N, C-alpha and C positions, 0 to 999 in steps of 0.2 A: 504494500500500500504506500501511496505517495506521502500521506500524512504521518506515517509511522516512522519513528527515528530508526537509524541503522541499529542492527542487533547489538553491536558492541557498546553503543551508548546506552541502550536499555539495560544491559547487564552490568554496566559499570557501577551503579549504586549497589547492586547486590554483591558484587565482588568486593567493593569497598567495605560494605557492612560485614561481610564474612571475614575479611582481613582484620577489621577492627575487633570483631568478636574473638578471633584467634589470638590477637595480641593481648586482649583483655584476659582471656583464659590463661595464656602463657604467664602474664604478670601475676595473676591471682595464684596460680599453682606454685610458681617460684617463691612468691612472698610467703605463702603458707608453709611451704617446706622450710624456708629460712626461719620463719617464726617458730616452728616446732623445734628446729635444730637449736635455736637460741634458748628456748625454754628448757630443753633437756640439758643443755650446758649449764644453765643457771641452777637447775635442780641438782645436778651432779655436784656443782660447787657448794651448794647449800649442804648436801650430804657430807662433803668433806669437812666443812666447818663444824657440823654436828659431831662428827667423829673426833675432831681435834678437841672439842669441848668435853667429850666423854673421856678422852685420855687424860685431860687435866683433872677431871673429877675423880678418875681412878687413882691418880697420884695423891689427891687429897684424902681419899678413902684409905689408901695404904698408910698414910701418916696417921690418920685417926685410928686405924686398927692397931698400930704400934702403941699409941697412947692408951687405948682401951685395954689392950693386953697387959700393959704395965700396971694399970689400976685395977685389973681384974673385974671390970664392969661388964657383967653378963648381958644386961639390957642393951648397953651401947654396942656390944659385940653382935648381938642378934640384929639390931638395926643396921649395922654396917654390912652384915651378910645379906640382909634383905636388899640394901642399896646396891651391893655388888652384883647380885643376881639381876636386878632391874637394869643396871647399866650394861651388863653383859648381853641381855636380851635386846636392849636398845641398840647397842653396838652391832650385834648380828643383823638385826632388821635393817638398820641404816646402811650397813655394808651391802646387804642384798639389794636394797633400793638403788644404791649407787651403781652397783654392777648392772642391774636391769636398765638403768638410765644410760649407762655407757653403751650397752648393746643397742638400745633404741637410738642413741645418737649416731652410732656407726651405721645402723640400718637406714636412718634418715639420710645420711650422707650417700649411701649406696642408691637409695631411691631418687635422691636429687640428681645424681649422675645419670641414672637410667632415664629420668624424665627429661633432662637436658638433651640426652642422646636421642630420645624419642621425638622431642620437639624439633631437633635439628633435622631428623629424617622427615618429619611431617611438613615442616616449613616449605621445602622446595616442592614437594608434591602438591601442597595446598596452593602455593603461589603459582606454580605452573598450571594447575587446574583452573584457578580463577583467571589467570592471564590468558589461557587458551580460549576462554569464553569471550574475552574482549579483544584479543589480539587479531589483527587483520590477516596475518600469515596463516594462522591455524584455524581460523574461523571456517573456511571452506572445507578443510579436511575433516572436521568433526561432524559434518552433515552427510546425509545420503546423497547420491548423485542427483536424484530428482530435485531435492531441496537446493542443491548447489546450482542446478540449471535454472530453477525458478529465480533464485537470487541474482544469478548472472543476467538473466533477461530483464529483471527489474532495474538493475543498476545501469543497464544499457539505455533504458528509456529516460533516465534522469539527466 
């Protein structure tokens, strides 16, 4: 039709929208992976701080144990044993959480690399695909011979 814009101009906004959506997805995915990575690092650092504080408390408990043994204070010794057990449990749990966070951080790094690689592979295919719908060279090769012939006859009339 004479009033209809050429095919590549009609598809241009769609291609631009798809390219924009792809870029937004890429930005969103990378930002969220980076955010998760940072959170796991912060949590791992917090676990390390907790472990250091536990070690300081263990030193204080060790000193208190020597004093309690010297005074033969049974009640204080039982309280100290209770505190030692709680600190040992806290230490074990915190160590487990830190190890789990370290695994999650490493896995996040692997996923980030996989996503970056996948996005790099997708980008040329996506851009080539969107360009092929709007590019003048490939426009005729993407259509059936009948459609190409109709298009060629229309363009000769203009």
